[in-house]
VMD Tcl script that builds the backbone (N, CA, C; Angstrom):
set m [mol new atoms 237]
animate dup $m
set s [atomselect $m all]
$s set {name element resname resid chain x y z} {
  {N N MET 1 A -12.583 4.518 18.602}
  {CA C MET 1 A -12.660 4.412 17.164}
  {C C MET 1 A -11.540 5.214 16.497}
  {N N LEU 2 A -11.337 6.413 17.003}
  {CA C LEU 2 A -10.295 7.258 16.435}
  {C C LEU 2 A -8.907 6.666 16.681}
  {N N LEU 3 A -8.734 5.995 17.801}
  {CA C LEU 3 A -7.458 5.350 18.095}
  {C C LEU 3 A -7.145 4.259 17.065}
  {N N LEU 4 A -8.151 3.496 16.662}
  {CA C LEU 4 A -7.946 2.469 15.639}
  {C C LEU 4 A -7.608 3.091 14.289}
  {N N TRP 5 A -8.204 4.227 13.992}
  {CA C TRP 5 A -7.916 4.934 12.752}
  {C C TRP 5 A -6.461 5.390 12.734}
  {N N TYR 6 A -6.020 5.980 13.838}
  {CA C TYR 6 A -4.629 6.429 13.928}
  {C C TYR 6 A -3.649 5.259 13.878}
  {N N ALA 7 A -3.997 4.161 14.511}
  {CA C ALA 7 A -3.133 2.981 14.476}
  {C C ALA 7 A -3.030 2.436 13.060}
  {N N SER 8 A -4.140 2.420 12.337}
  {CA C SER 8 A -4.133 1.963 10.955}
  {C C SER 8 A -3.299 2.885 10.076}
  {N N LEU 9 A -3.441 4.174 10.278}
  {CA C LEU 9 A -2.663 5.139 9.503}
  {C C LEU 9 A -1.173 5.019 9.805}
  {N N LEU 10 A -0.822 4.893 11.065}
  {CA C LEU 10 A 0.580 4.755 11.444}
  {C C LEU 10 A 1.192 3.472 10.885}
  {N N ALA 11 A 0.469 2.372 10.993}
  {CA C ALA 11 A 0.971 1.099 10.450}
  {C C ALA 11 A 1.119 1.185 8.941}
  {N N SER 12 A 0.183 1.834 8.288}
  {CA C SER 12 A 0.256 1.975 6.838}
  {C C SER 12 A 1.452 2.820 6.417}
  {N N LEU 13 A 1.681 3.929 7.102}
  {CA C LEU 13 A 2.811 4.791 6.757}
  {C C LEU 13 A 4.149 4.105 6.994}
  {N N ILE 14 A 4.256 3.378 8.084}
  {CA C ILE 14 A 5.501 2.666 8.374}
  {C C ILE 14 A 5.774 1.604 7.320}
  {N N THR 15 A 4.738 0.855 6.945}
  {CA C THR 15 A 4.949 -0.197 5.945}
  {C C THR 15 A 5.152 0.376 4.548}
  {N N ILE 16 A 4.567 1.548 4.243}
  {CA C ILE 16 A 4.840 2.190 2.946}
  {C C ILE 16 A 6.307 2.590 2.871}
  {N N ILE 17 A 6.803 3.235 3.909}
  {CA C ILE 17 A 8.196 3.684 3.914}
  {C C ILE 17 A 9.146 2.497 3.808}
  {N N TYR 18 A 8.891 1.464 4.590}
  {CA C TYR 18 A 9.763 0.285 4.550}
  {C C TYR 18 A 9.635 -0.444 3.216}
  {N N GLY 19 A 8.416 -0.555 2.711}
  {CA C GLY 19 A 8.187 -1.267 1.455}
  {C C GLY 19 A 8.830 -0.588 0.270}
  {N N ILE 20 A 8.750 0.736 0.214}
  {CA C ILE 20 A 9.367 1.454 -0.904}
  {C C ILE 20 A 10.880 1.462 -0.789}
  {N N SER 21 A 11.397 1.641 0.410}
  {CA C SER 21 A 12.854 1.694 0.563}
  {C C SER 21 A 13.514 0.344 0.293}
  {N N HIS 22 A 12.828 -0.749 0.604}
  {CA C HIS 22 A 13.397 -2.080 0.370}
  {C C HIS 22 A 12.791 -2.781 -0.837}
  {N N ARG 23 A 11.888 -2.096 -1.561}
  {CA C ARG 23 A 11.202 -2.648 -2.725}
  {C C ARG 23 A 10.586 -4.008 -2.400}
  {N N SER 24 A 9.853 -4.045 -1.311}
  {CA C SER 24 A 9.239 -5.277 -0.826}
  {C C SER 24 A 7.764 -5.309 -1.199}
  {N N TRP 25 A 7.373 -6.325 -1.959}
  {CA C TRP 25 A 5.972 -6.449 -2.355}
  {C C TRP 25 A 5.100 -6.818 -1.165}
  {N N LEU 26 A 5.639 -7.554 -0.224}
  {CA C LEU 26 A 4.866 -7.980 0.935}
  {C C LEU 26 A 4.476 -6.788 1.813}
  {N N PHE 27 A 5.407 -5.894 2.067}
  {CA C PHE 27 A 5.097 -4.735 2.894}
  {C C PHE 27 A 4.182 -3.749 2.171}
  {N N MET 28 A 4.260 -3.684 0.854}
  {CA C MET 28 A 3.327 -2.843 0.109}
  {C C MET 28 A 1.919 -3.427 0.169}
  {N N LEU 29 A 1.808 -4.741 0.151}
  {CA C LEU 29 A 0.507 -5.390 0.289}
  {C C LEU 29 A -0.073 -5.150 1.679}
  {N N ILE 30 A 0.764 -5.255 2.697}
  {CA C ILE 30 A 0.318 -4.976 4.067}
  {C C ILE 30 A -0.125 -3.525 4.191}
  {N N SER 31 A 0.599 -2.622 3.551}
  {CA C SER 31 A 0.231 -1.210 3.591}
  {C C SER 31 A -1.119 -0.971 2.925}
  {N N ALA 32 A -1.377 -1.634 1.817}
  {CA C ALA 32 A -2.670 -1.474 1.144}
  {C C ALA 32 A -3.809 -1.988 2.013}
  {N N ILE 33 A -3.583 -3.073 2.708}
  {CA C ILE 33 A -4.618 -3.645 3.575}
  {C C ILE 33 A -4.867 -2.745 4.780}
  {N N THR 34 A -3.808 -2.228 5.369}
  {CA C THR 34 A -3.994 -1.374 6.552}
  {C C THR 34 A -4.547 -0.002 6.201}
  {N N PHE 35 A -4.392 0.449 4.966}
  {CA C PHE 35 A -4.933 1.746 4.565}
  {C C PHE 35 A -6.386 1.647 4.113}
  {N N SER 36 A -6.893 0.444 3.899}
  {CA C SER 36 A -8.255 0.252 3.394}
  {C C SER 36 A -9.346 0.871 4.271}
  {N N PRO 37 A -9.333 0.721 5.603}
  {CA C PRO 37 A -10.397 1.364 6.398}
  {C C PRO 37 A -10.435 2.882 6.253}
  {N N ILE 38 A -9.293 3.496 6.129}
  {CA C ILE 38 A -9.236 4.939 5.951}
  {C C ILE 38 A -9.783 5.320 4.578}
  {N N SER 39 A -9.439 4.553 3.572}
  {CA C SER 39 A -9.877 4.887 2.219}
  {C C SER 39 A -11.381 4.713 2.053}
  {N N TYR 40 A -11.988 3.750 2.733}
  {CA C TYR 40 A -13.438 3.569 2.635}
  {C C TYR 40 A -14.180 4.770 3.193}
  {N N TYR 41 A -13.623 5.393 4.189}
  {CA C TYR 41 A -14.241 6.596 4.750}
  {C C TYR 41 A -14.242 7.732 3.734}
  {N N PHE 42 A -13.137 7.910 3.032}
  {CA C PHE 42 A -13.022 9.016 2.096}
  {C C PHE 42 A -13.762 8.778 0.788}
  {N N LEU 43 A -14.123 7.554 0.463}
  {CA C LEU 43 A -14.872 7.305 -0.760}
  {C C LEU 43 A -16.285 7.891 -0.710}
  {N N GLY 44 A -16.840 8.088 0.465}
  {CA C GLY 44 A -18.186 8.614 0.593}
  {C C GLY 44 A -18.292 10.124 0.540}
  {N N ILE 45 A -17.168 10.815 0.490}
  {CA C ILE 45 A -17.163 12.278 0.478}
  {C C ILE 45 A -17.320 12.769 -0.967}
  {N N ASN 46 A -18.055 13.844 -1.158}
  {CA C ASN 46 A -18.312 14.357 -2.500}
  {C C ASN 46 A -17.377 15.480 -2.926}
  {N N ILE 47 A -16.210 15.576 -2.335}
  {CA C ILE 47 A -15.242 16.595 -2.739}
  {C C ILE 47 A -14.001 15.886 -3.259}
  {N N ALA 48 A -12.963 16.635 -3.540}
  {CA C ALA 48 A -11.756 16.070 -4.139}
  {C C ALA 48 A -11.053 15.072 -3.223}
  {N N LEU 49 A -11.346 15.084 -1.927}
  {CA C LEU 49 A -10.710 14.137 -1.011}
  {C C LEU 49 A -11.152 12.692 -1.254}
  {N N LYS 50 A -12.195 12.490 -2.050}
  {CA C LYS 50 A -12.647 11.125 -2.305}
  {C C LYS 50 A -11.596 10.324 -3.076}
  {N N TYR 51 A -10.684 10.999 -3.741}
  {CA C TYR 51 A -9.639 10.297 -4.476}
  {C C TYR 51 A -8.592 9.679 -3.553}
  {N N VAL 52 A -8.609 10.044 -2.292}
  {CA C VAL 52 A -7.756 9.378 -1.303}
  {C C VAL 52 A -8.167 7.914 -1.197}
  {N N GLY 53 A -9.413 7.620 -1.491}
  {CA C GLY 53 A -9.921 6.260 -1.450}
  {C C GLY 53 A -9.291 5.347 -2.492}
  {N N LEU 54 A -8.638 5.901 -3.479}
  {CA C LEU 54 A -7.971 5.101 -4.507}
  {C C LEU 54 A -6.547 4.703 -4.122}
  {N N THR 55 A -6.083 5.169 -2.997}
  {CA C THR 55 A -4.719 4.881 -2.557}
  {C C THR 55 A -4.420 3.384 -2.422}
  {N N PRO 56 A -5.315 2.560 -1.855}
  {CA C PRO 56 A -4.989 1.130 -1.790}
  {C C PRO 56 A -4.813 0.480 -3.153}
  {N N ILE 57 A -5.514 0.979 -4.170}
  {CA C ILE 57 A -5.337 0.433 -5.518}
  {C C ILE 57 A -3.940 0.755 -6.032}
  {N N ILE 58 A -3.482 1.968 -5.783}
  {CA C ILE 58 A -2.126 2.354 -6.186}
  {C C ILE 58 A -1.096 1.517 -5.446}
  {N N LEU 59 A -1.324 1.282 -4.164}
  {CA C LEU 59 A -0.398 0.462 -3.383}
  {C C LEU 59 A -0.390 -0.985 -3.865}
  {N N LEU 60 A -1.540 -1.505 -4.269}
  {CA C LEU 60 A -1.589 -2.860 -4.813}
  {C C LEU 60 A -0.855 -2.960 -6.148}
  {N N VAL 61 A -0.978 -1.927 -6.980}
  {CA C VAL 61 A -0.244 -1.911 -8.250}
  {C C VAL 61 A 1.259 -1.880 -7.984}
  {N N LEU 62 A 1.693 -1.095 -7.015}
  {CA C LEU 62 A 3.114 -1.074 -6.653}
  {C C LEU 62 A 3.575 -2.429 -6.114}
  {N N ALA 63 A 2.727 -3.096 -5.336}
  {CA C ALA 63 A 3.077 -4.409 -4.801}
  {C C ALA 63 A 3.254 -5.413 -5.934}
  {N N VAL 64 A 2.361 -5.378 -6.908}
  {CA C VAL 64 A 2.480 -6.285 -8.054}
  {C C VAL 64 A 3.737 -5.961 -8.847}
  {N N PHE 65 A 4.012 -4.676 -9.056}
  {CA C PHE 65 A 5.215 -4.271 -9.785}
  {C C PHE 65 A 6.480 -4.740 -9.081}
  {N N PHE 66 A 6.542 -4.554 -7.760}
  {CA C PHE 66 A 7.713 -5.006 -7.011}
  {C C PHE 66 A 7.848 -6.525 -7.046}
  {N N GLY 67 A 6.728 -7.242 -6.975}
  {CA C GLY 67 A 6.769 -8.703 -7.024}
  {C C GLY 67 A 7.244 -9.215 -8.366}
  {N N VAL 68 A 6.761 -8.622 -9.451}
  {CA C VAL 68 A 7.175 -9.042 -10.794}
  {C C VAL 68 A 8.639 -8.714 -11.030}
  {N N SER 69 A 9.074 -7.535 -10.628}
  {CA C SER 69 A 10.477 -7.175 -10.823}
  {C C SER 69 A 11.407 -8.042 -9.979}
  {N N GLU 70 A 10.946 -8.451 -8.801}
  {CA C GLU 70 A 11.752 -9.334 -7.961}
  {C C GLU 70 A 11.888 -10.719 -8.607}
  {N N ARG 71 A 10.811 -11.218 -9.175}
  {CA C ARG 71 A 10.871 -12.528 -9.842}
  {C C ARG 71 A 11.742 -12.483 -11.079}
  {N N ARG 72 A 11.659 -11.381 -11.837}
  {CA C ARG 72 A 12.507 -11.245 -13.018}
  {C C ARG 72 A 13.976 -11.201 -12.636}
  {N N ALA 73 A 14.285 -10.500 -11.564}
  {CA C ALA 73 A 15.671 -10.397 -11.120}
  {C C ALA 73 A 16.197 -11.767 -10.699}
  {N N LYS 74 A 15.349 -12.577 -10.065}
  {CA C LYS 74 A 15.776 -13.915 -9.659}
  {C C LYS 74 A 15.986 -14.821 -10.850}
  {N N THR 75 A 15.115 -14.736 -11.861}
  {CA C THR 75 A 15.277 -15.597 -13.028}
  {C C THR 75 A 16.473 -15.173 -13.872}
  {N N ILE 76 A 16.762 -13.879 -13.931}
  {CA C ILE 76 A 17.939 -13.422 -14.660}
  {C C ILE 76 A 19.208 -13.841 -13.919}
  {N N ALA 77 A 19.184 -13.819 -12.595}
  {CA C ALA 77 A 20.351 -14.210 -11.807}
  {C C ALA 77 A 20.630 -15.702 -11.935}
  {N N LEU 78 A 19.588 -16.496 -12.145}
  {CA C LEU 78 A 19.770 -17.938 -12.280}
  {C C LEU 78 A 20.358 -18.322 -13.632}
  {N N LYS 79 A 20.202 -17.494 -14.631}
  {CA C LYS 79 A 20.724 -17.810 -15.979}
  {C C LYS 79 A 22.159 -17.531 -16.048}
}
mol reanalyze $m
mol bondsrecalc $m
mol representation Tube
mol addrep $m
């Protein structure tokens, strides 16, 4: 079980780094999905660490932002 947790965390960190450096909405979406099992665990805690559970929402907002900015850049380039 712990091995799957570490694999999910590693995949999430790799895709966050790649997604932010290349401004890729797809990799940010993958990062949000792979971080979800970890965040569900932290949502049940009654201390400040429960806010770690909101990380996939932040990653989804970044994915939407990158996707919208990419589409705007393409439409401006076409004009």
